[in-house]
N, C-alpha and C positions, 0 to 999 in steps of 0.2 A: 504494500500500500504506500503510495507516494503522498507525502505531506507538503502542503503549501502554506503560505502566509496570506491570510485575507486581511485587507486593510480598509479602513474607513477614514476618509479625510474630508476636511471642510475648508473650502476656499470661497471667498466672496459670497458667503451665506448658503452655498450649495453643499450637499452631502453626497459623496460618491463612495461606493463599496467596490473593490476590485480584488481579484485573486492573482497574486504575483506568481508568474510561471517562469522559472529560470530557463534561459536558452530560447525563450519565445519572445518575439517583438512585443513591446508594450501595447501596440495597437491591437494585438490579438488576445490580450488578457481578458478573461470574463469580467464584466462589470455591470453594476446596477446603479443608476442615478436616482437618488431619493429626492432630488430637487431642493429648493430652498425651504427653510423652516427649522423646526426643532431637531435636536440630535435624534437620529433613528433609535428606537428602543431595541433592547436585545432581541425581542421577539420579531421585530421588523427586519433586523439584520439576519436573523436565523432563517426567516422565510425567503429573503432575497438570496441567501446562499443556497438554500434548497432548490430554488428556481434555477440557479446557475449550475446545479449538479454537485454541490458540496455540502458537507456537514462538519460540525466541530469535531476535532479529534478527542478521544477519551482523555479526560482530565485537562482539557484546554482551558487556559485562563486568559481572559481579556485584559489588555493593558492599554493605557493612553499615554501619549507623549506630546508635549508641547514643542513645536518646532518654530524656528525663526527664519525669516527670509534672508537676513544677514546676521549670522550667529555672533559676530563680534560687536553688534550694535544693539544695545538694550532698548532703543526706541524703535527698532524694526518691527513691523507687523508680525504677529504670531499666528500660527494655525495649528489645529489639533490633528493628530494621527492616532487611530486606534488599530490594534492588530491582534490577531488570534490565529492559532494553527488550525487548519482544516484539511480534509482529505475528500476525495471524490465519494459520492454517495454509494456507488456500486463497488468501491474498493479498488478500481482501476485508475488509470490516468485519465483525468478530465482536461 
């Protein structure tokens, strides 16, 4: 079973979930756009992942990180990035 990292990021008020696929062009990563609004709930993120063909791995823990557009500048705009380990729903490569 192959594991991947699913990430949710917010930029300009929009929330995007995508599954990082090493060796695959970014343009081909599975993604779901939640659009503008509140942070997607864990249930909404889970449903989106299921729709994309993925599930959380056993014991997966969600984590959030605050990122800065210019890391050396404290006044730089920040954005949030969440990540969790996932695998394909059928146990194969998705």
